[in-house]
N, C-alpha and C positions, 0 to 999 in steps of 0.2 A: 888197089887203093879203094877204100870204102869212105863214102861221104855220106853223112846224115844232114839234110836240109830241113829246117823247120820253116813252114810257111803258112800263109792265109791267103786265099785267094782273092780276098778284098783288101789285102795290105799292098799298097804300091811298092813299098821297099822290098817286099817278097818278090815281086815280079822283076824289079830292077836287079836285086841281088842275085837271082837265079841267071839273068843274061849276063852279068859279070862273071858269075862263077863258071858259066860255060866257056865264055871268052877266055878266061884266065887259064883253064885247063889247056887249050890250044896254045895259048902264049907261054905256058910254062914247059912246052914240049912233051906233054903227057898224052898217050893215045887214049882217046875217049873210050875206046873198047876195053882198056884195061881200068876203067873207073866204073863202080857200082854207086849209084846215087839212091839212097833211100830218103823218101819224103815223109815227113811227119807234120801233122797239122795242129794248129793252135787257132781257135776262132777269135777274130776281132771282138766280137760281142756274142757271148753264148745266149744272151736273152733277146737278141734282135728278132723282131717279128718277121713272118714268112712274107707279109705283104709290105710292098714299099710304101713308107710313110714320109721319112725327112729326106730331103735333098743332100747331096755330099757335103755341101758347105756347111749345112746346119749340124751334120754328123761330127765333122772335123771341129767346129766350134765348141760343141759339147765335150768332146774327148780331150781337146788340148787347150781349152780355155781362151781361145782366140776369139776376136771380134770377127765379124764378116769380112773386113777388109783384110785383116791379117790372114785369116783362113784362105782366101782367094790367093793371095800373094805366095803363101806357103805351098799351095797345092799347084799352082803354075810353076813354081821352081822345081817342084818333084816331077811334073810332067815333062819339063825341059830336060831334067836328068835322064828320063826314060827315053826321050827322043834322041839324046846322046848315044845311048846304047841300042838303037834301032828299033824302039818300041814306040807305039802310038797309045799314048796315055791320056784319054779323055776324062781326066780325074774330076774335073769340076761338075760333070753331068753324070758321074757314075750313080747307080741306083742301089743303094745298101739294102740288104735283106739279111736273112739268116742264111749261112753257108753250110750248116750241118749236112744236108744231103749231097752236097758237092764233095765234101770230106769223105763221106761214106762211100761215094762212087770212085773216090781214089784208092780207098781200100780195097774195093772190088777189083779195080784194075791191077793193083799190086798182088792180089791173091792168084791172078793168072799167070805170073811169072814171066811176062813179056814186057821188058823195059821200054820197047819202042811205044807200046800202047800206054804205058803209064806217062811217058814223056809227051805224047800227043794230048793225053787228057789234061794234064797240068798246063800245057801252053793253051790248050783250047778254053779252058776255065778261065785263065788270066785275060785272054783276049776277049772272051765273051764279056767279061765284067768291066775291063778298063777300056777297051777299043770299042766295042760294039755298044757298051752300056746296057746290056742285058741283065735281067735279075736272076741271081743264082739260086733262087728258091724256086723259080718257074720249072714246072715239070717238063714242058716241052723244050725248054732250053737245056735242061740237064740230059735228056734223051738225045737231043740233037748232037750235043758236043760229045757225049759219050759213044754215041754210035759212030760218029766221025773218027774217033780216036781207034776204034776197032772192037769194042765191046758189043756182045749180043744183046739185041733189044730185050729179049725175054729175062736175060739176067739183070739188067738195068731196071726194068720194071719190078722184079722180084725185090730188089733192094729197096726200091722207092715206095714199095707198097708194104714194108715191113721195117723194123728197127735193126735189120742186119747190119753190122759193122760198126754200130754206134758204140759198142763196147771198146773196140779197137780206137775209135776217135776219141773217146773219153780217156782211155789210157794214155795216149799222146799228150792230151791237155793235163793230166795228173802229173806226168812226167815233167812237163815244161814247168809247171806250177813248182813241183819240188826242186828244179834247177833254177827257179827264178829267172827264167828267160822269156823273151819276146820273139817276134819274127822280124827279118829272117835271123836264123841262128845256124851256123855252119860248123859241123865237127868233121875234121878230115883225119882219117886214120891212114897212116902209110908205114913204109918201112922204117922210119926213124921216129914213129910215135904219132901221138895225137896232136892236132893243132885246131885252134878255134878262130873263127872269124865272127865277131858279134855285130850284127846289123848289115845294111847294104854298103859295105866299105868300098872304097876305091878298089879298082881292079888290081892295082899294084899290091894291095895288102892280100888279096886272093892269090895271086901268082907267088907271092913270097911264102904264104902257108903251104900252097900246094908243093912248091920246091923243096921246102924244108921237110914236109912230110915224106916226100919221095927221095930226099937224100941227093937232090940235084943242085949243083953249084952255080 
């Protein structure tokens, strides 16, 4: 089974959606070793500065036209959804910055052909941003997370000191724009065809899509 999962490391629904997908694979009775997950990226804001400027509440207010009270309530609700999935989302204190470099390092990890490294990197960046409230444009943060995932420091620095893998990231973004999709967006290809889960749907929806794709009654 091949799954394509569109994410953004600063999107809480992507973090929650990934957790629900992983849980659903197990609940559907599918061997995780029989599942290939390809991650594609779509930036929350391609024009976001590399330096931390506005707090998360202000960012959410601007993007979704909330007032401060409404934004805080919505962010608290999303954090509670994450807690239900076993995630610690400190969404209210997240530090938004540009995430292009994190996305480029994801492409580096994928180029190595080791899914364990890729999974550790994805989980590491989500945790760094939402749990530890670190900035995903910070070079030291990027190196630390990528090294802990199993990438070579020299390879990491080579990417950060260049524009390597930017074309691959932009290709993901262009594809997402052509499909008119946001994050998360899950395409499940199995024995019985292609099935789509749009957004961080309830785990039941993921289980149904996985079973339908695999032909499991």
